[in-house]
C-alpha positions in Angstrom: 156.8 111.8 108.2 154.0 114.2 107.5 156.4 116.8 106.0 157.8 114.1 103.7 154.3 113.2 102.5 153.4 116.8 102.0 156.6 117.4 100.0 156.0 114.4 97.7 152.4 115.5 97.2 153.4 119.0 96.3 156.1 117.7 93.9 153.5 115.4 92.2 151.0 118.3 91.8 153.8 120.5 90.3 154.8 117.8 87.9 151.2 117.2 87.0 150.7 120.8 85.9 154.0 121.1 84.0 153.6 122.0 80.4 154.4 118.9 78.4 156.0 120.5 75.4 157.2 117.3 73.9 153.7 115.9 73.6 152.5 119.1 72.1 155.3 119.1 69.5 154.5 115.4 68.7 150.8 116.3 68.2 151.6 119.2 65.9 154.0 117.0 63.9 151.4 114.2 63.7 148.8 116.7 62.3 151.3 117.9 59.7 152.1 114.3 58.8 155.8 114.6 59.7 155.9 111.5 62.0 156.5 108.1 60.5 154.0 105.6 62.0 156.7 102.9 62.3 159.1 105.2 64.1 156.5 106.8 66.4 156.5 105.8 70.0 153.4 103.8 71.0 150.7 105.7 72.9 150.6 104.5 76.5 147.2 103.6 78.1 148.6 103.1 81.6 146.6 105.2 84.0 149.5 105.8 86.3 151.7 107.2 83.5 148.9 109.4 82.1 147.8 110.9 85.5 151.2 110.8 87.3 149.6 109.0 90.2 151.2 106.1 92.1 150.7 102.7 90.5 148.3 100.6 92.7 146.9 98.1 90.2 148.9 95.3 88.5 150.4 96.5 85.2 148.5 95.3 82.2 145.3 94.6 84.2 142.0 96.3 83.3 142.2 98.6 86.4 145.7 99.8 85.4 145.0 100.4 81.7 142.8 103.1 80.3 140.3 102.1 77.6 139.1 105.2 75.6 136.5 103.1 73.8 134.9 101.5 76.9 131.2 102.1 77.2 129.8 102.6 80.7 126.6 100.9 81.9 124.6 104.1 81.6 125.4 104.3 77.9 124.0 100.8 77.3 120.5 101.9 78.4 118.3 103.0 75.4 117.9 106.7 74.9 114.1 106.6 75.2 114.3 104.8 78.6 116.6 107.4 80.0 114.6 110.3 78.6 111.2 109.0 79.8 112.6 108.1 83.3 114.2 111.6 83.8 110.9 113.3 82.8 108.9 111.0 85.0 111.2 111.4 88.0 111.1 115.3 87.9 107.3 115.3 87.4 106.9 113.0 90.4 109.2 115.3 92.4 107.1 118.3 91.5 104.0 116.4 92.7 105.6 115.4 96.0 107.0 118.8 96.9 104.4 121.1 95.4 101.0 119.3 95.3 101.5 117.2 98.4 103.9 119.5 100.2 101.9 122.7 99.7 98.5 121.2 99.8 97.5 123.0 102.9 99.0 126.3 101.9 97.4 126.2 98.4 94.1 124.3 99.0 92.4 125.2 95.6 93.0 122.4 93.0 93.2 124.8 90.1 95.9 126.9 91.9 97.8 123.8 92.7 97.7 122.7 89.0 98.9 126.1 87.9 101.7 126.2 90.4 102.8 122.7 89.7 102.9 123.3 85.9 105.0 126.5 86.4 107.5 124.7 88.7 107.7 121.8 86.3 108.5 124.2 83.4 111.3 125.7 85.5 112.7 122.3 86.4 112.6 121.3 82.8 114.5 124.3 81.6 117.0 124.3 84.4 117.5 120.6 85.0 115.9 118.2 82.5 117.0 119.8 79.2 120.6 120.5 80.4 120.8 116.8 81.5 119.7 115.8 78.0 122.3 118.1 76.5 125.0 116.7 78.7 124.2 113.1 77.8 123.6 113.6 74.0 126.1 112.9 71.3 126.7 114.7 68.0 123.5 113.1 66.6 121.3 115.2 69.0 119.2 112.1 69.8 117.5 113.8 72.8 115.9 116.5 70.6 112.8 114.4 70.0 112.1 114.3 73.7 112.1 118.1 74.2 109.4 120.4 73.1 111.9 123.2 72.5 115.2 121.5 71.5 117.3 124.7 71.7 120.5 125.2 73.7 119.6 125.7 77.4 121.4 129.0 77.4 118.7 130.6 75.3 116.9 133.0 77.6 113.4 132.8 76.0 113.1 129.0 76.4 112.7 129.6 80.2 109.3 131.3 79.7 108.1 129.1 76.8 108.7 126.0 79.0 106.8 127.5 81.9 103.8 128.3 79.6 104.0 124.9 77.9 104.1 122.9 81.2 101.4 125.1 82.6 99.1 123.7 79.9 100.4 120.2 80.6 99.6 120.6 84.3 96.1 121.7 83.6 95.5 118.8 81.2 96.8 116.4 83.9 94.3 117.9 86.3 91.5 117.3 83.8 92.7 113.7 83.4 92.4 113.1 87.1 89.0 114.7 87.2 87.7 112.8 84.1 88.9 109.4 85.4 87.3 110.0 88.8 84.0 111.1 87.3 84.1 108.1 85.0 84.6 105.7 87.9 81.8 107.4 89.9 79.5 107.1 86.9 80.2 103.4 86.4 79.7 102.7 90.1 76.6 104.9 90.4 78.4 107.0 93.0 77.7 110.7 92.8 78.9 111.9 96.1 82.3 113.1 94.7 84.2 110.0 95.9 87.9 110.2 94.6 89.0 106.9 93.0 92.5 108.0 91.9 94.3 110.3 94.4 97.1 112.6 93.4 100.5 110.8 93.9 104.0 111.1 92.5 103.9 107.9 90.6 100.6 108.5 88.8 101.1 112.2 88.4 104.5 111.6 86.8 103.0 109.0 84.5 100.2 111.4 83.4 102.6 114.2 82.9 104.9 112.1 80.7 101.9 110.8 78.6 100.6 114.4 78.0 104.1 115.8 77.4 105.1 113.1 74.9 101.8 113.4 73.1 102.5 117.0 72.4 106.1 116.4 71.6 105.0 113.6 69.2 102.8 116.0 67.3 105.6 118.5 67.2 108.1 115.9 65.9 105.6 114.8 63.3 105.1 118.4 62.1 108.9 119.0 61.9 109.3 115.7 60.0 106.6 116.7 57.4 108.0 120.2 57.0 111.5 118.8 56.4 110.3 116.2 54.0 108.3 118.9 52.0 111.4 121.1 51.8 113.5 118.1 50.7 111.1 117.2 48.0 110.9 120.8 46.9 114.7 121.0 46.6 114.8 117.7 44.7 112.1 119.0 42.3 114.0 122.2 41.8 117.2 120.3 41.0 115.3 118.1 38.6 113.9 121.2 36.8 117.4 122.7 36.6 118.9 119.5 35.3 116.1 119.3 32.6 116.6 122.9 31.6 120.4 122.4 31.3 119.9 119.2 29.2 117.5 121.1 26.8 120.0 123.9 26.4 122.8 121.4 25.7 120.6 119.7 23.0 119.8 123.1 21.4 123.5 124.0 21.3 124.2 120.7 19.5 
């Protein structure tokens, strides 16, 4: 019984990897416009026929038919929600594993902030930005959520992200310190009492706020530069059109 199953499995795998020359010829003919749409065979959407697997679902049902235009639940979530959540989650993970996990090994607050910023920069370059690239479409909608929206294979972005998030980590530390001092001043408490402790949720929120503030400024600068270039190009085209019209009038 086991030998029969093994033989059927091997046959299925072999058939699955067979070169389907007929389909390739049909595709080439379709690209050349040699196939009449009325005579062409309808394209099947049956999952069993496409994959060569055994039919388990009822023919014609949603489970049996493949829908190439079906949108999954993740794609229905707005881009900004997914981008902010991913940034927030990784920043919180850095806080949990670095600031809280290595608190006894690295007791100095400044050293902790520097280390956390460097690790967050590495995580961003190795995980966050590649995830954005994986989920984006041809419109590059995740570019406005990255400080350096370049392909993640670029080697130099690794160091720029570390330097950038090092600055972000230091500013987050200043935010913690400023808020605690403000609460102590309001409550007339000068004994260094900590009102807001470092935690993954608040740390991730502060990191996202600082990060998106910098990215917002960058996006604004890029927008203004592109608009200036576009206006300059339109002005040059207008000057050229005016010069051409004057030459045509002089010729007449």
